[in-house]
C-alpha positions as a printed NumPy array, in Angstrom:
array([[-51.474,  97.818, -57.722],
       [-48.517, 100.128, -58.305],
       [-45.56 ,  97.924, -59.239],
       [-42.657, 100.394, -59.041],
       [-39.584,  98.992, -57.413],
       [-37.55 , 102.322, -56.693],
       [-38.871, 105.273, -54.769],
       [-40.054, 108.039, -57.024],
       [-39.011, 111.531, -55.982],
       [-40.945, 113.732, -58.457],
       [-44.204, 113.776, -60.506],
       [-42.112, 113.753, -63.633],
       [-40.355, 110.581, -62.531],
       [-43.71 , 109.017, -61.499],
       [-45.228, 109.679, -64.987],
       [-42.076, 108.5  , -66.869],
       [-42.009, 105.291, -64.819],
       [-45.624, 104.646, -65.721],
       [-46.73 , 102.341, -68.484],
       [-46.746, 104.093, -71.891],
       [-50.44 , 103.696, -72.341],
       [-51.273, 105.927, -69.278],
       [-48.507, 108.472, -69.452],
       [-50.608, 110.975, -71.501],
       [-53.499, 110.532, -69.205],
       [-51.368, 111.267, -66.15 ],
       [-49.792, 114.366, -67.967],
       [-53.323, 115.654, -68.772],
       [-54.498, 115.04 , -65.176],
       [-51.482, 116.86 , -63.746],
       [-52.126, 119.781, -66.096],
       [-55.787, 119.972, -65.063],
       [-54.815, 119.926, -61.319],
       [-52.119, 122.524, -61.875],
       [-54.431, 124.867, -63.677],
       [-56.983, 124.584, -60.916],
       [-54.502, 125.001, -58.208],
       [-51.635, 127.106, -59.647],
       [-50.074, 127.894, -56.296],
       [-49.993, 124.254, -55.109],
       [-46.716, 122.651, -54.454],
       [-46.036, 119.432, -56.282],
       [-44.682, 116.434, -54.321],
       [-44.707, 112.718, -53.855],
       [-46.777, 111.52 , -50.983],
       [-47.322, 107.9  , -50.193],
       [-45.562, 107.116, -53.406],
       [-48.137, 109.06 , -55.361],
       [-48.158, 112.503, -57.166],
       [-49.595, 114.903, -54.701],
       [-50.423, 118.625, -54.613],
       [-50.328, 120.666, -51.41 ],
       [-51.482, 124.067, -50.424],
       [-52.051, 124.648, -46.769],
       [-51.953, 120.944, -46.429],
       [-52.75 , 118.061, -48.731],
       [-55.103, 118.939, -51.658],
       [-55.238, 115.826, -53.88 ],
       [-53.236, 112.928, -55.047],
       [-53.471, 110.527, -57.972],
       [-52.028, 107.303, -59.133],
       [-52.036, 104.799, -62.044],
       [-53.004, 101.225, -61.435],
       [-53.357,  98.282, -63.83 ],
       [-56.963,  99.03 , -64.692],
       [-57.813, 102.409, -63.3  ],
       [-56.54 , 105.966, -62.347],
       [-57.078, 106.709, -58.708],
       [-57.942, 110.17 , -57.65 ],
       [-57.759, 111.123, -53.967],
       [-59.472, 114.433, -53.016],
       [-59.937, 113.684, -49.307],
       [-63.329, 112.642, -47.986],
       [-64.725, 116.177, -48.065],
       [-63.967, 116.458, -51.822],
       [-65.799, 113.248, -52.351],
       [-68.825, 114.214, -50.336],
       [-69.156, 117.6  , -51.917],
       [-69.471, 115.991, -55.408],
       [-71.208, 112.792, -54.286],
       [-73.809, 112.838, -56.981],
       [-71.532, 113.529, -59.903],
       [-69.089, 110.962, -58.695],
       [-71.782, 108.212, -58.12 ],
       [-71.034, 106.567, -61.429],
       [-67.402, 105.825, -60.429],
       [-66.05 , 103.133, -57.942],
       [-64.386, 104.538, -55.015],
       [-64.222, 104.884, -51.252],
       [-64.506, 107.429, -48.611],
       [-61.723, 109.563, -49.957],
       [-61.088, 108.088, -53.453],
       [-62.375, 107.783, -56.955],
       [-61.422, 105.209, -59.544],
       [-61.768, 105.923, -63.225],
       [-61.254, 103.008, -65.54 ],
       [-58.169, 103.489, -67.86 ],
       [-60.136, 102.713, -70.895],
       [-62.67 , 105.577, -70.341],
       [-61.921, 109.277, -70.528],
       [-61.303, 110.911, -67.13 ],
       [-63.851, 113.525, -66.086],
       [-61.338, 116.377, -66.276],
       [-63.95 , 119.18 , -65.77 ],
       [-65.264, 117.456, -62.603],
       [-61.62 , 116.919, -61.389],
       [-60.872, 120.636, -61.893],
       [-64.006, 121.67 , -59.92 ],
       [-63.104, 119.236, -57.109],
       [-59.527, 120.652, -56.94 ],
       [-60.851, 124.229, -56.834],
       [-63.137, 123.19 , -53.989],
       [-60.316, 121.665, -52.159],
       [-58.195, 124.841, -52.682],
       [-61.063, 127.089, -51.325],
       [-61.474, 124.66 , -48.341],
       [-57.831, 124.44 , -47.436],
       [-57.392, 128.231, -47.768],
       [-60.462, 128.886, -45.501],
       [-59.237, 126.402, -42.928],
       [-55.77 , 127.968, -42.894],
       [-57.259, 131.472, -42.519],
       [-59.341, 130.25 , -39.62 ],
       [-56.396, 128.737, -37.917],
       [-54.474, 131.959, -38.226],
       [-57.305, 134.052, -36.821],
       [-57.657, 131.615, -33.972],
       [-53.896, 131.859, -33.205],
       [-53.962, 135.68 , -33.339],
       [-56.949, 135.746, -30.845],
       [-54.873, 133.649, -28.399],
       [-52.082, 136.247, -28.394]])
């Protein structure tokens, strides 16, 4: 469980407050997400680093024994077979801290989420324009 006492207001702050042994992992994860979603806005959501583009894309967090990655249920479902080796839930994936993160897979999931959120935002705009 995340043991931070004070609220964190940036991803830089989150990473610097994380244990030394996971800071490089978190920096690399952030870089992979940023590269896959260059137009996404960085923020803190639910006390976790998050990226948003037309709504929430993904979040991540460091825990005592794993890194949690949260691409929403649709992101999990679309990559279910590739994620089957990881623990997780409906909208989350847990990767043990002592094993390398699947950065290529994470990049593809983020790109999927960018395309999905962009498509949904465009559909919403078209729907709104038809109502006028």
